[in-house]
C-alpha positions in Angstrom: 49.5 3.1 4.6 49.1 7.1 4.3 48.7 9.5 7.0 45.8 11.7 7.3 47.6 15.0 8.7 44.0 16.6 9.7 43.2 13.9 12.2 47.1 12.9 12.8 46.1 9.4 12.1 47.8 6.6 9.7 45.3 4.6 7.4 46.2 1.1 6.2 43.9 0.4 3.3 43.5 -3.3 1.9 46.6 -5.5 1.8 47.0 -9.2 1.9 47.0 -11.9 4.7 48.3 -15.0 2.7 48.5 -16.3 -0.8 45.6 -14.5 -2.8 43.7 -13.7 0.4 43.1 -9.9 -0.1 41.4 -7.4 2.3 38.9 -4.5 1.9 39.7 -3.4 5.3 40.7 0.0 6.6 43.0 -0.3 9.6 43.6 3.2 11.5 46.5 3.8 13.7 46.8 6.5 16.2 50.4 7.2 16.9 49.5 9.5 19.8 47.6 6.8 21.6 49.4 3.8 20.0 46.0 2.1 19.2 45.0 0.3 16.1 41.3 0.1 15.2 39.5 -1.3 12.6 37.7 1.3 10.5 33.6 1.0 10.1 34.4 2.0 6.2 35.7 -0.5 3.8 37.4 0.0 0.5 34.9 -0.7 -2.5 36.7 -4.1 -3.3 39.5 -6.4 -2.1 42.9 -4.8 -3.1 46.7 -5.4 -2.7 49.8 -3.8 -4.2 48.4 -0.6 -4.6 49.7 2.9 -3.4 48.0 5.7 -1.4 48.9 9.3 -0.6 47.2 12.5 0.8 46.5 15.5 -0.6 47.1 17.7 2.6 45.4 20.9 1.2 42.2 18.8 1.0 42.6 15.9 3.3 41.6 13.7 0.6 43.8 10.2 0.1 44.2 9.0 -3.2 44.8 5.1 -4.0 46.2 4.4 -7.2 46.2 0.8 -9.0 46.7 -2.4 -7.4 45.3 -5.9 -8.0 41.9 -7.5 -6.7 43.3 -11.1 -6.8 41.0 -14.1 -7.9 43.1 -14.1 -11.2 41.6 -10.8 -12.1 43.5 -7.8 -14.1 45.3 -5.0 -12.6 43.1 -2.1 -11.6 43.6 0.9 -13.5 41.9 3.4 -11.3 42.6 6.0 -8.8 40.1 5.9 -5.8 39.5 8.9 -3.7 39.1 8.5 0.0 37.8 11.4 1.9 39.1 10.6 5.4 36.9 13.6 7.1 33.6 11.8 7.2 35.3 8.6 5.9 33.7 7.8 2.8 35.0 6.7 -0.7 34.3 8.8 -3.9 33.0 6.2 -6.6 33.6 8.4 -9.4 36.5 6.4 -10.1 39.3 8.0 -12.1 40.6 6.0 -15.0 44.2 5.9 -15.5 45.1 5.9 -19.2 
């Protein structure tokens, strides 16, 4: 999970519900109201084992690596999630 300092929300992106059942959902948590919401935006693919962090100067969240399950390889990508407007930058940055 990662915090959006602009909106004071916490975003949990992807994850796993069970053995090889990965998610593409984004869950928004508002600590001020103690409410969880399913975002209308979804991650570009199902992912687990990744890490996300916000650049507070730009309010862009970067998600690093992970795996997509289904016997697929580890993901060597960095995905940008722009929390203002809630969309993903599909110009993926490849990790060497």
